[in-house]
SERO-4910 file (N, C-alpha, C, O; in steps of 0.05 Angstrom, whole numbers):
BEGIN
 pado doro    nc1    nc2    nc3   cac1   cac2   cac3    cc1    cc2    cc3    oc1    oc2    oc3
  Unk    A     17    -23      0      0      0      0     18     25      0     37     26     15
  Unk    A     11     44    -16     26     69    -18     18     87      5     -5     91     10
  Unk    A     38     98     18     33    117     40     29    145     29     46    155     15
  Unk    A      7    157     35      1    184     26     11    203     47      5    201     71
  Unk    A     27    223     38     39    242     58     17    258     72     -3    266     59
  Unk    A     22    265     97      4    282    112     12    311    105     29    323    118
  Unk    A     -1    321     85      5    348     75    -20    359     61    -37    345     52
  Unk    A    -21    386     60    -43    400     47    -31    417     25    -10    429     29
  Unk    A    -45    418      3    -35    433    -20    -47    461    -22    -41    476    -41
  Unk    A    -65    468     -3    -77    495     -4    -57    516      5    -39    511     20
  Unk    A    -60    540     -6    -44    563      3    -54    570     31    -75    561     40
  Unk    A    -38    586     45    -46    594     72    -73    608     72    -90    603     90
  Unk    A    -78    626     53   -103    641     51   -126    622     46   -147    623     58
  Unk    A   -122    603     27   -143    584     20   -148    565     43   -171    557     48
  Unk    A   -127    558     58   -131    540     81   -148    554    102   -165    542    115
  Unk    A   -143    580    106   -160    595    125   -189    596    117   -207    593    134
  Unk    A   -194    600     91   -221    599     81   -234    572     85   -258    570     92
  Unk    A   -219    551     81   -229    524     84   -236    518    113   -257    506    119
  Unk    A   -220    527    131   -226    524    160   -252    537    166   -268    527    181
  Unk    A   -257    561    155   -282    575    160   -306    559    148   -327    558    160
  Unk    A   -302    547    125   -323    530    113   -329    507    132   -353    501    136
  Unk    A   -308    493    142   -313    471    161   -327    481    186   -345    468    196
  Unk    A   -319    504    196   -331    515    221   -361    520    216   -378    513    232
  Unk    A   -367    531    193   -395    536    186   -411    510    182   -433    507    192
  Unk    A   -398    491    169   -411    465    164   -417    452    191   -439    442    196
  Unk    A   -397    451    209   -401    438    235   -423    452    251   -439    439    264
  Unk    A   -424    479    250   -444    493    266   -472    489    255   -491    488    270
  Unk    A   -475    487    229   -501    486    216   -511    458    210   -535    454    206
  Unk    A   -494    438    208   -502    412    198   -495    388    216   -502    366    209
  Unk    A   -482    393    238   -473    371    255   -486    373    282   -485    393    296
  Unk    A   -499    351    290   -513    349    316   -494    342    339   -497    351    361
  Unk    A   -475    324    333   -456    316    353   -431    303    339   -432    297    316
  Unk    A   -410    300    355   -387    286    344   -380    263    363   -385    264    387
  Unk    A   -367    243    351   -357    220    367   -328    215    357   -324    212    333
  Unk    A   -310    215    375   -282    211    369   -273    183    377   -278    174    399
  Unk    A   -261    170    358   -248    144    363   -218    149    357   -211    172    351
  Unk    A   -202    130    358   -173    134    355   -165    151    332   -156    174    336
  Unk    A   -169    142    308   -162    157    284   -186    164    267   -184    168    243
  Unk    A   -209    164    280   -234    169    266   -251    190    281   -253    189    305
  Unk    A   -263    208    266   -282    227    277   -308    222    263   -310    224    238
  Unk    A   -329    216    278   -356    212    267   -373    236    273   -376    244    296
  Unk    A   -384    248    251   -401    272    254   -429    263    249   -436    255    227
  Unk    A   -446    266    270   -474    259    267   -488    282    252   -490    305    263
  Unk    A   -496    277    228   -507    298    211   -537    303    217   -551    285    224
  Unk    A   -544    328    214   -573    335    216   -588    321    193   -576    317    172
  Unk    A   -612    315    197   -628    299    178   -640    317    156   -663    325    158
  Unk    A   -623    322    135   -633    337    112   -616    330     88   -593    324     90
  Unk    A   -629    332     65   -614    327     40   -593    349     36   -571    344     25
  Unk    A   -599    373     44   -580    395     42   -555    389     57   -532    394     48
  Unk    A   -558    377     81   -535    370     97   -518    348     84   -493    350     83
  Unk    A   -531    328     72   -516    307     58   -501    319     34   -477    311     30
  Unk    A   -513    336     20   -500    349     -3   -476    366      6   -455    365     -6
  Unk    A   -480    381     27   -458    398     37   -435    380     47   -412    387     43
  Unk    A   -441    358     60   -420    340     70   -405    328     47   -380    327     48
  Unk    A   -419    319     26   -406    307      3   -388    328    -11   -365    322    -19
  Unk    A   -398    352    -15   -383    372    -30   -358    380    -15   -336    381    -26
  Unk    A   -361    387     11   -338    395     27   -318    373     30   -293    378     29
  Unk    A   -327    349     34   -308    326     37   -293    321     11   -269    316     12
  Unk    A   -306    323    -12   -293    318    -37   -271    339    -42   -249    333    -51
  Unk    A   -277    364    -36   -258    385    -40   -234    383    -20   -212    388    -27
  Unk    A   -240    374      4   -219    369     24   -201    347     15   -176    348     18
  Unk    A   -212    326      4   -196    303     -5   -177    311    -27   -155    300    -30
  Unk    A   -185    330    -44   -168    339    -66   -143    352    -56   -122    349    -69
  Unk    A   -144    367    -34   -120    381    -24   -106    365     -2    -82    370      3
  Unk    A   -120    348     11   -108    333     33   -114    303     29   -133    292     41
  Unk    A    -99    291     12   -104    263      4   -103    242     26   -112    220     22
  Unk    A    -91    249     49    -89    230     71   -116    226     85   -119    206     99
  Unk    A   -135    244     81   -161    240     93   -177    218     79   -173    213     56
  Unk    A   -194    205     95   -213    186     84   -240    195     94   -244    199    117
  Unk    A   -259    198     75   -286    207     82   -306    186     73   -303    174     52
  Unk    A   -327    182     89   -348    163     82   -374    174     95   -373    186    116
  Unk    A   -396    168     82   -422    174     93   -435    148    101   -437    129     85
  Unk    A   -443    146    126   -456    122    136   -485    129    141   -492    147    156
  Unk    A   -503    113    129   -532    117    132   -543     95    149   -540     71    143
  Unk    A   -554    102    172   -567     83    190   -597     89    190   -605    109    179
  Unk    A   -612     72    202   -641     75    203   -649    101    216   -669    114    208
  Unk    A   -634    110    236   -641    133    251   -620    155    252   -622    174    267
  Unk    A   -599    152    235   -578    172    235   -562    172    209   -560    151    196
  Unk    A   -550    195    203   -532    197    181   -505    208    193   -506    226    209
  Unk    A   -483    196    184   -457    203    195   -438    210    173   -438    197    152
  Unk    A   -421    230    177   -398    234    161   -375    223    177   -370    233    199
  Unk    A   -361    204    166   -340    190    180   -313    200    167   -308    195    144
  Unk    A   -297    212    183   -271    223    174   -249    206    188   -248    204    213
  Unk    A   -231    195    172   -209    179    183   -183    190    172   -181    201    150
  Unk    A   -162    187    188   -135    195    181   -115    173    189   -122    157    206
  Unk    A    -91    173    178    -71    155    187    -64    162    216    -68    185    225
  Unk    A    -53    144    231    -48    148    260    -29    172    265    -31    185    285
  Unk    A    -11    177    246      8    200    250     -5    227    245      8    247    248
  Unk    A    -31    227    238    -46    252    233    -70    254    252    -87    271    247
  Unk    A    -71    239    273    -94    238    290    -99    265    304   -122    271    311
  Unk    A    -79    281    308    -83    307    321    -99    326    303   -112    344    313
  Unk    A    -99    321    277   -115    337    259   -145    333    265   -160    352    263
  Unk    A   -153    309    273   -180    304    280   -188    320    306   -210    329    309
  Unk    A   -168    323    324   -173    339    348   -180    368    339   -197    381    350
  Unk    A   -165    378    319   -169    405    309   -197    407    297   -211    428    301
  Unk    A   -206    387    282   -233    387    270   -254    388    292   -272    405    291
  Unk    A   -251    371    312   -270    370    334   -271    396    349   -292    405    358
  Unk    A   -248    409    352   -247    435    366   -262    457    351   -272    475    364
  Unk    A   -264    455    325   -278    475    309   -308    475    317   -321    496    314
  Unk    A   -318    453    325   -347    451    332   -353    469    357   -375    480    359
  Unk    A   -334    471    375   -340    486    399   -333    515    398   -337    530    417
  Unk    A   -323    524    375   -315    553    372   -337    569    360   -334    593    356
***
């Protein structure tokens, strides 16, 4: 398996804009978070708009930060955006979770 480097290709200005997008997404579309070792599960609000926003933002994030893994999990009573990273990037998930409380 090829190891993908833990790096982002966005400029500093673009990275700041992306952080704001994530902050807005978390505030408007996420009901709760659950953190596991190298995985952050975001419990999405129940709307098609939320699913579309999750897919769009995740796809764009994957383009600049290839080490991320994104998946949408659909359960009978919940929708989750599941974000995973390699173990050497687990602190990045802490940063994501911290955006929810700001």
